N, CA, C and O atoms as CSV, one atom per row, in Angstrom:
chain,resi,resn,atom,element,x,y,z
A,1,MET,N,N,-2.014,8.049,-12.822
A,1,MET,CA,C,-0.646,8.360,-12.460
A,1,MET,C,C,0.246,7.197,-12.883
A,1,MET,O,O,0.089,6.080,-12.388
A,2,ASN,N,N,1.153,7.446,-13.768
A,2,ASN,CA,C,2.050,6.413,-14.274
A,2,ASN,C,C,3.503,6.713,-13.960
A,2,ASN,O,O,4.404,6.212,-14.633
A,3,ASP,N,N,3.735,7.531,-12.937
A,3,ASP,CA,C,5.108,7.844,-12.563
A,3,ASP,C,C,5.790,6.583,-12.055
A,3,ASP,O,O,5.184,5.798,-11.325
A,4,PRO,N,N,7.042,6.384,-12.436
A,4,PRO,CA,C,7.757,5.202,-11.949
A,4,PRO,C,C,8.041,5.315,-10.454
A,4,PRO,O,O,8.154,6.411,-9.906
A,5,LEU,N,N,8.152,4.162,-9.814
A,5,LEU,CA,C,8.517,4.137,-8.401
A,5,LEU,C,C,9.999,4.437,-8.254
A,5,LEU,O,O,10.789,4.200,-9.168
A,6,SER,N,N,10.362,4.957,-7.104
A,6,SER,CA,C,11.780,5.171,-6.831
A,6,SER,C,C,12.473,3.809,-6.777
A,6,SER,O,O,11.820,2.777,-6.624
A,7,LEU,N,N,13.778,3.818,-6.901
A,7,LEU,CA,C,14.548,2.575,-6.879
A,7,LEU,C,C,14.329,1.816,-5.571
A,7,LEU,O,O,14.186,0.594,-5.582
A,8,SER,N,N,14.303,2.528,-4.453
A,8,SER,CA,C,14.118,1.855,-3.162
A,8,SER,C,C,12.724,1.233,-3.055
A,8,SER,O,O,12.568,0.163,-2.468
A,9,ARG,N,N,11.716,1.896,-3.616
A,9,ARG,CA,C,10.357,1.331,-3.590
A,9,ARG,C,C,10.253,0.134,-4.539
A,9,ARG,O,O,9.580,-0.848,-4.225
A,10,GLU,N,N,10.913,0.210,-5.686
A,10,GLU,CA,C,10.947,-0.936,-6.606
A,10,GLU,C,C,11.611,-2.134,-5.931
A,10,GLU,O,O,11.130,-3.261,-6.047
A,11,PHE,N,N,12.714,-1.889,-5.228
A,11,PHE,CA,C,13.424,-2.963,-4.535
A,11,PHE,C,C,12.532,-3.585,-3.469
A,11,PHE,O,O,12.429,-4.808,-3.375
A,12,SER,N,N,11.890,-2.745,-2.669
A,12,SER,CA,C,11.002,-3.232,-1.611
A,12,SER,C,C,9.857,-4.055,-2.197
A,12,SER,O,O,9.497,-5.102,-1.658
A,13,THR,N,N,9.293,-3.579,-3.295
A,13,THR,CA,C,8.208,-4.303,-3.958
A,13,THR,C,C,8.692,-5.667,-4.441
A,13,THR,O,O,7.993,-6.666,-4.274
A,14,ALA,N,N,9.868,-5.714,-5.031
A,14,ALA,CA,C,10.415,-6.980,-5.529
A,14,ALA,C,C,10.682,-7.959,-4.389
A,14,ALA,O,O,10.390,-9.149,-4.509
A,15,VAL,N,N,11.232,-7.466,-3.293
A,15,VAL,CA,C,11.513,-8.330,-2.135
A,15,VAL,C,C,10.218,-8.935,-1.602
A,15,VAL,O,O,10.139,-10.140,-1.361
A,16,HIS,N,N,9.208,-8.093,-1.420
A,16,HIS,CA,C,7.944,-8.580,-0.874
A,16,HIS,C,C,7.200,-9.474,-1.867
A,16,HIS,O,O,6.527,-10.423,-1.463
A,17,SER,N,N,7.315,-9.181,-3.143
A,17,SER,CA,C,6.688,-10.033,-4.158
A,17,SER,C,C,7.290,-11.432,-4.141
A,17,SER,O,O,6.570,-12.425,-4.248
A,18,ARG,N,N,8.611,-11.508,-4.006
A,18,ARG,CA,C,9.270,-12.820,-3.924
A,18,ARG,C,C,8.830,-13.576,-2.676
A,18,ARG,O,O,8.618,-14.788,-2.725
A,19,ALA,N,N,8.693,-12.870,-1.563
A,19,ALA,CA,C,8.253,-13.520,-0.326
A,19,ALA,C,C,6.842,-14.087,-0.491
A,19,ALA,O,O,6.557,-15.194,-0.035
A,20,ILE,N,N,5.968,-13.331,-1.140
A,20,ILE,CA,C,4.605,-13.810,-1.388
A,20,ILE,C,C,4.633,-15.005,-2.335
A,20,ILE,O,O,3.937,-15.994,-2.105
A,21,ASP,N,N,5.432,-14.920,-3.398
A,21,ASP,CA,C,5.535,-16.026,-4.352
A,21,ASP,C,C,6.030,-17.310,-3.691
A,21,ASP,O,O,5.622,-18.403,-4.084
A,22,ASN,N,N,6.893,-17.191,-2.702
A,22,ASN,CA,C,7.480,-18.363,-2.059
A,22,ASN,C,C,6.645,-18.900,-0.905
A,22,ASN,O,O,7.000,-19.922,-0.317
A,23,CYS,N,N,5.555,-18.241,-0.573
A,23,CYS,CA,C,4.729,-18.656,0.557
A,23,CYS,C,C,3.723,-19.718,0.124
A,23,CYS,O,O,3.009,-19.546,-0.864
A,24,ASN,N,N,3.676,-20.815,0.872
A,24,ASN,CA,C,2.732,-21.895,0.597
A,24,ASN,C,C,1.666,-22.030,1.674
A,24,ASN,O,O,0.792,-22.891,1.577
A,25,ASP,N,N,1.730,-21.192,2.694
A,25,ASP,CA,C,0.805,-21.257,3.825
A,25,ASP,C,C,-0.364,-20.304,3.573
A,25,ASP,O,O,-0.183,-19.086,3.568
A,26,ILE,N,N,-1.561,-20.853,3.364
A,26,ILE,CA,C,-2.723,-20.032,3.033
A,26,ILE,C,C,-3.061,-19.045,4.150
A,26,ILE,O,O,-3.494,-17.927,3.869
A,27,GLU,N,N,-2.875,-19.432,5.391
A,27,GLU,CA,C,-3.160,-18.522,6.508
A,27,GLU,C,C,-2.189,-17.345,6.514
A,27,GLU,O,O,-2.578,-16.210,6.791
A,28,GLU,N,N,-0.936,-17.625,6.210
A,28,GLU,CA,C,0.046,-16.549,6.132
A,28,GLU,C,C,-0.286,-15.602,4.972
A,28,GLU,O,O,-0.167,-14.384,5.109
A,29,LEU,N,N,-0.699,-16.159,3.842
A,29,LEU,CA,C,-1.089,-15.330,2.700
A,29,LEU,C,C,-2.311,-14.480,3.028
A,29,LEU,O,O,-2.390,-13.321,2.620
A,30,ARG,N,N,-3.263,-15.049,3.764
A,30,ARG,CA,C,-4.432,-14.267,4.188
A,30,ARG,C,C,-4.009,-13.097,5.062
A,30,ARG,O,O,-4.485,-11.975,4.889
A,31,GLN,N,N,-3.120,-13.367,5.992
A,31,GLN,CA,C,-2.641,-12.319,6.898
A,31,GLN,C,C,-1.938,-11.211,6.112
A,31,GLN,O,O,-2.156,-10.028,6.373
A,32,VAL,N,N,-1.104,-11.591,5.162
A,32,VAL,CA,C,-0.414,-10.605,4.328
A,32,VAL,C,C,-1.432,-9.783,3.541
A,32,VAL,O,O,-1.331,-8.557,3.482
A,33,ALA,N,N,-2.412,-10.454,2.937
A,33,ALA,CA,C,-3.430,-9.748,2.150
A,33,ALA,C,C,-4.219,-8.774,3.015
A,33,ALA,O,O,-4.485,-7.649,2.590
A,34,GLN,N,N,-4.593,-9.184,4.214
A,34,GLN,CA,C,-5.349,-8.308,5.105
A,34,GLN,C,C,-4.510,-7.126,5.569
A,34,GLN,O,O,-5.015,-6.010,5.688
A,35,THR,N,N,-3.249,-7.364,5.828
A,35,THR,CA,C,-2.350,-6.278,6.227
A,35,THR,C,C,-2.187,-5.276,5.092
A,35,THR,O,O,-2.235,-4.066,5.314
A,36,LEU,N,N,-1.993,-5.779,3.874
A,36,LEU,CA,C,-1.848,-4.893,2.718
A,36,LEU,C,C,-3.129,-4.111,2.441
A,36,LEU,O,O,-3.074,-2.931,2.096
A,37,LEU,N,N,-4.278,-4.761,2.591
A,37,LEU,CA,C,-5.552,-4.078,2.390
A,37,LEU,C,C,-5.725,-2.945,3.399
A,37,LEU,O,O,-6.151,-1.847,3.042
A,38,ARG,N,N,-5.395,-3.218,4.651
A,38,ARG,CA,C,-5.505,-2.183,5.691
A,38,ARG,C,C,-4.537,-1.030,5.392
A,38,ARG,O,O,-4.917,0.136,5.499
A,39,ALA,N,N,-3.312,-1.343,5.025
A,39,ALA,CA,C,-2.330,-0.297,4.711
A,39,ALA,C,C,-2.790,0.538,3.519
A,39,ALA,O,O,-2.629,1.759,3.519
A,40,TRP,N,N,-3.356,-0.104,2.516
A,40,TRP,CA,C,-3.857,0.599,1.332
A,40,TRP,C,C,-4.962,1.568,1.722
A,40,TRP,O,O,-4.973,2.715,1.274
A,41,GLN,N,N,-5.898,1.108,2.559
A,41,GLN,CA,C,-7.002,1.966,2.975
A,41,GLN,C,C,-6.526,3.104,3.880
A,41,GLN,O,O,-7.053,4.215,3.803
A,42,MET,N,N,-5.551,2.842,4.722
A,42,MET,CA,C,-4.986,3.904,5.561
A,42,MET,C,C,-4.305,4.953,4.688
A,42,MET,O,O,-4.436,6.151,4.940
A,43,GLN,N,N,-3.581,4.512,3.666
A,43,GLN,CA,C,-2.925,5.442,2.747
A,43,GLN,C,C,-3.956,6.267,1.990
A,43,GLN,O,O,-3.777,7.472,1.810
A,44,ALA,N,N,-5.036,5.627,1.545
A,44,ALA,CA,C,-6.098,6.344,0.829
A,44,ALA,C,C,-6.738,7.398,1.730
A,44,ALA,O,O,-7.007,8.513,1.284
A,45,ALA,N,N,-6.983,7.052,2.992
A,45,ALA,CA,C,-7.573,8.006,3.934
A,45,ALA,C,C,-6.621,9.172,4.183
A,45,ALA,O,O,-7.044,10.328,4.218
A,46,PHE,N,N,-5.346,8.869,4.354
A,46,PHE,CA,C,-4.354,9.925,4.565
A,46,PHE,C,C,-4.292,10.854,3.358
A,46,PHE,O,O,-4.265,12.076,3.509
A,47,THR,N,N,-4.270,10.276,2.167
A,47,THR,CA,C,-4.199,11.073,0.944
A,47,THR,C,C,-5.423,11.976,0.805
A,47,THR,O,O,-5.292,13.150,0.458
A,48,ALA,N,N,-6.606,11.437,1.074
A,48,ALA,CA,C,-7.836,12.232,0.990
A,48,ALA,C,C,-7.815,13.365,2.008
A,48,ALA,O,O,-8.172,14.497,1.685
A,49,ASP,N,N,-7.399,13.068,3.231
A,49,ASP,CA,C,-7.351,14.085,4.279
A,49,ASP,C,C,-6.332,15.169,3.942
A,49,ASP,O,O,-6.611,16.358,4.092
A,50,TYR,N,N,-5.164,14.760,3.491
A,50,TYR,CA,C,-4.112,15.712,3.141
A,50,TYR,C,C,-4.546,16.597,1.972
A,50,TYR,O,O,-4.343,17.811,1.998
A,51,GLY,N,N,-5.142,15.987,0.952
A,51,GLY,CA,C,-5.624,16.755,-0.195
A,51,GLY,C,C,-6.703,17.746,0.204
A,51,GLY,O,O,-6.714,18.882,-0.271
A,52,ALA,N,N,-7.610,17.321,1.073
A,52,ALA,CA,C,-8.674,18.215,1.538
A,52,ALA,C,C,-8.092,19.397,2.304
A,52,ALA,O,O,-8.544,20.531,2.142
A,53,LYS,N,N,-7.100,19.135,3.128
A,53,LYS,CA,C,-6.466,20.224,3.878
A,53,LYS,C,C,-5.780,21.208,2.934
A,53,LYS,O,O,-5.856,22.420,3.139
A,54,LEU,N,N,-5.121,20.700,1.913
A,54,LEU,CA,C,-4.465,21.581,0.943
A,54,LEU,C,C,-5.469,22.450,0.193
A,54,LEU,O,O,-5.175,23.591,-0.163
A,55,LEU,N,N,-6.657,21.898,-0.042
A,55,LEU,CA,C,-7.694,22.621,-0.779
A,55,LEU,C,C,-8.650,23.385,0.142
A,55,LEU,O,O,-9.598,24.022,-0.319
A,56,ASN,N,N,-8.386,23.312,1.435
A,56,ASN,CA,C,-9.248,23.960,2.435
A,56,ASN,C,C,-10.700,23.514,2.327
A,56,ASN,O,O,-11.620,24.329,2.400
A,57,ILE,N,N,-10.894,22.201,2.151
A,57,ILE,CA,C,-12.242,21.649,2.143
A,57,ILE,C,C,-12.341,20.595,3.233
A,57,ILE,O,O,-11.327,20.103,3.730
A,58,LYS,N,N,-13.564,20.254,3.598
A,58,LYS,CA,C,-13.778,19.271,4.651
A,58,LYS,C,C,-13.629,17.865,4.064
A,58,LYS,O,O,-14.294,17.533,3.083
A,59,PRO,N,N,-12.766,17.041,4.652
A,59,PRO,CA,C,-12.608,15.671,4.134
A,59,PRO,C,C,-13.864,14.850,4.406
A,59,PRO,O,O,-14.603,15.122,5.352
A,60,ARG,N,N,-14.096,13.851,3.573
A,60,ARG,CA,C,-15.268,12.988,3.761
A,60,ARG,C,C,-15.036,11.983,4.837
A,60,ARG,O,O,-15.918,11.175,5.128
């Protein structure tokens, strides 16, 4: 999927990228990375569940 992000999502990504670039605290960076990893996995689970429901199949 190579669809471009919406303008608001591009803006949000840029804001958060700058915040990460400006962070010098390794513990804060770890916390951000762990939060993003959890959000990514939650999104993946939601997408799989939603897709399974649309296809009338049992999600894994």
